[in-house]
C-alpha positions in Angstrom: 13.9 27.1 -161.3 13.6 29.1 -158.1 16.6 29.9 -156.0 17.2 31.4 -152.6 17.2 34.8 -154.2 13.5 34.3 -155.0 12.6 33.5 -151.3 10.5 36.0 -149.4 12.8 35.9 -146.4 16.2 35.4 -148.0 17.7 38.5 -146.3 17.1 37.1 -142.9 17.3 33.4 -143.6 19.9 31.5 -141.6 20.1 28.9 -144.4 20.9 31.4 -147.2 24.6 31.6 -146.7 24.9 27.8 -146.5 23.4 27.3 -150.0 25.2 27.9 -153.2 22.7 29.9 -155.2 24.4 28.9 -158.4 23.3 25.4 -157.7 19.6 26.6 -157.3 19.3 24.8 -153.9 16.3 25.9 -151.8 15.9 25.7 -148.1 12.9 23.9 -146.5 11.4 27.2 -145.5 11.3 28.6 -149.0 8.4 31.0 -149.8 8.3 32.3 -153.4 8.2 36.1 -153.1 6.9 36.5 -156.6 3.5 35.2 -155.3 3.1 38.2 -153.0 1.8 41.7 -153.6 3.0 44.6 -151.4 0.1 46.8 -150.7 0.5 50.6 -150.3 -1.5 50.6 -147.0 -2.8 48.3 -144.3 -5.9 47.7 -142.2 -6.3 50.6 -139.8 -4.8 53.2 -142.2 -7.0 56.1 -143.3 -7.1 56.7 -147.1 -8.6 59.7 -148.9 -10.8 59.5 -152.0 -11.2 62.3 -154.4 -14.9 62.1 -155.4 -16.2 64.9 -157.8 -15.4 68.1 -155.9 -14.8 66.7 -152.4 -12.4 64.5 -150.4 -13.8 61.6 -148.5 -11.7 59.9 -145.7 -12.1 56.3 -144.9 -10.4 54.1 -142.3 -9.7 50.7 -143.7 -11.3 48.0 -141.7 -10.6 45.2 -144.3 -8.7 44.7 -147.5 -10.4 42.4 -150.0 -9.5 41.1 -153.4 -12.6 41.0 -155.6 -12.9 38.3 -158.2 -16.2 39.4 -159.7 -17.1 42.7 -161.3 -20.0 43.5 -158.9 -18.8 45.3 -155.8 -20.7 46.5 -152.7 -19.9 49.5 -150.6 -16.7 51.6 -150.8 -14.1 49.9 -152.9 -10.9 50.6 -154.6 -9.9 47.2 -155.8 -7.2 48.3 -158.2 -3.8 49.3 -157.0 -3.6 51.6 -160.0 -6.2 53.8 -158.3 -3.6 54.9 -155.8 -2.3 58.4 -156.4 -5.1 59.0 -159.0 -8.4 58.8 -157.0 -7.2 57.2 -153.7 -4.4 58.8 -151.6 -2.5 57.9 -148.5 -2.5 61.5 -147.1 -5.1 64.3 -147.1 -2.5 66.7 -148.5 -2.0 64.5 -151.6 -5.7 64.3 -152.1 -6.1 68.1 -151.8 -3.3 68.6 -154.3 -5.0 66.3 -156.8 -8.3 68.0 -156.3 -6.7 71.4 -157.0 -5.1 70.1 -160.1 -8.5 68.8 -161.3 -10.1 72.1 -160.7 -7.3 73.9 -162.6 -7.5 71.5 -165.5 -11.2 71.1 -165.5 
């Protein structure tokens, strides 16, 4: 059973201190934090792709979760792509590209 410790806003909740977490009581504003994914970037950020021998920058104008295997346009649907082929800074992308050149 969920408890206040599982709530998305438990650190700022005014009800948290009034509940005994051992009793598993939940406030009316409870939001299960296990249902959320923290993304490494947000709309408006620029990300850098390492593609073959070049770095491509792209400003995020949308973040979408794909449920089908067919994708259109530029896409990095998997969070596991970060720090492998998609980077949050140009410097990290350049470092990865150099490592590929040295290992390739």
